[in-house]
N, C-alpha and C positions, 0 to 999 in steps of 0.2 A: 589252372590259370583263371578259370571263371570265378573260383572262390576268392582269389586274390583281388580281382577287379571288383567283385561284389563287396568285399570287406573294405576296400579303399573308397568305394562310392558311399557306403554307409558312414564311414569315418568323416569324409569330406562334407556330407550333408548334415551330420550332427554338429560339426564345427560351424557351418553356415547358420544353422538354427540358433546356436549359442550366440553368435555375433549379432544376428538380427534381434534377438531378445534383449541384448545389452543396449542396442540403439533405441529401442522402444521405451525403455524405463526412465526416460528423461522426465523430471518432475518440475513443473513450473507453477508457482503460486503467486503471480503478480497481482491478481484480483483479490487475494486474501490479505495482502499487506495493507495496513492502515494508511490513510492519506498523509499522516505525519512521518511515515517511514522514509528512509533515504532512497534516492533514485539509484539505478544501476544494478539492481539485483533481480534475477529471474526466480530465484528460490531462496527463501529465508525460513529458518526454523525459529530462531529467537533473535531479539535485539538485546544487547547488553546496554544498560543506561548508566554510564559512568558517574553522572552527576548525583545519582541517588543509589548507586551500587545495587541495582535491581535489574530484572529482565522482563521482557514482554514475549509471551508465547503467541506466535502468529496464528497457529492452527486452532488453539483453544480460545483465542482472543482474551487472554488473561495476563495480568501482571504477576510476577513472582518476586517477592521481596522478603527480607529477613525481618522477623518480628518475634520477640520473646524466645530467642534461640532456636527458632524453626523457620523453614522457608514456607511462606504462605502464598497460595494461589488465589487471586481474586480479580473480579471484573474491573475494580477501581483501586486506585492507590489509597493508602490510609491518609487521614487528615494531616499527618506530619509532613507530607509531600505536597501540601496545598499550593505552594508557590511554584511547583515544578511545571514547566511548559514543554510538552512533548514536541511541539512544532519547532521550537528554538534550540532544544538541547541536542547534543550529539548522540547518535546511535551507532553501535558496533554490531555488525551482522555476525551471528554465531550459529553455525550449523553443526551442532553437537547435541546429543541427547542429554538432557538434564545438566546444563552447563553450570548451574549453581553448586553442583557437587565439587567443581574445581574453581569456585569463586575466587579464591586467593590468587590464582593464576590470572584470571581476567582483571581483577582489581589492580594488580600490580602492572600488568601489561598495558592497560588502557588508562592509567592514572593521569597521563598527560592530556587526555581528551576532556577532562572535567572543565566545565566553563566555556568550551568552544561552541560557537554559534554560527559556523560557516558551512554547514551541511545543507545541500539542497534537498527538500522533501518532495514527495510525490505530488502533493497538492499544488506546489509551485512549478512543476515541470510541465512542459507542453510536448514532451516526447510522445509520439503516437502510441507507444505500448501502454501508456498510462491514461489514455483518453477516457476511460470509464471512471477515473478518479477525480477529474477536474471538470468544471463547467465553464465554458468560455463565456465571458461577459459580453452580451450583445447590446448595442445601442438601440434603444427604443425611441422611435420618432413618432411624434404626434402628427396625425394628418387630419385636418378638418375637411369634412365633406360638404361641399356647397351644392345645395339643391336649387333648381330653378322652378319657379311657379309658372302658371299658365301665361303670365304676362312677360316672362323672360327675365324677371328680376331674380338675382341670386340671393340666397340667404343660407346661413349655417344652422345646425341643430342646437346651438347654444342659446341659453336664455338671455344673456346680456343684461339682466336686471329688470327686464320689462314685466316679469311675472307671468308670462304666457309664451306659448310657442305659436309660430305662424302656421 
């Protein structure tokens, strides 16, 4: 009877450890996503860019585009994409390893997204989870400090064209 209870206890504890490890493996890469990425995603591996039929690798911070019959990885897009605006274009989140291998699928599936400019990007979001991606514009107010001399007369620290300071 002790062996059965011991075996059951070991089995239950191993299942508990397995469940706990599955819960810990959550991967969030919000801070890695560029400011021009779309809002609403906690984890992104790649963006598919339908306007130029290319990808952006979030973790490597590189574009992946087709050039001379090969997929090229680079920090910048080639000159032929000079007019492409990453902030205005539509991005499709793809969480698949090497998505360009199945590029024909993505090209066909997301062809209707070409030319769309209605996607909110991280830079323009004020969602709290993106607070490190945007800087709030603060109004700067000029305050003139008035000093009083020994006679009680007030004056500021500005020259006012007199060529000297009091």
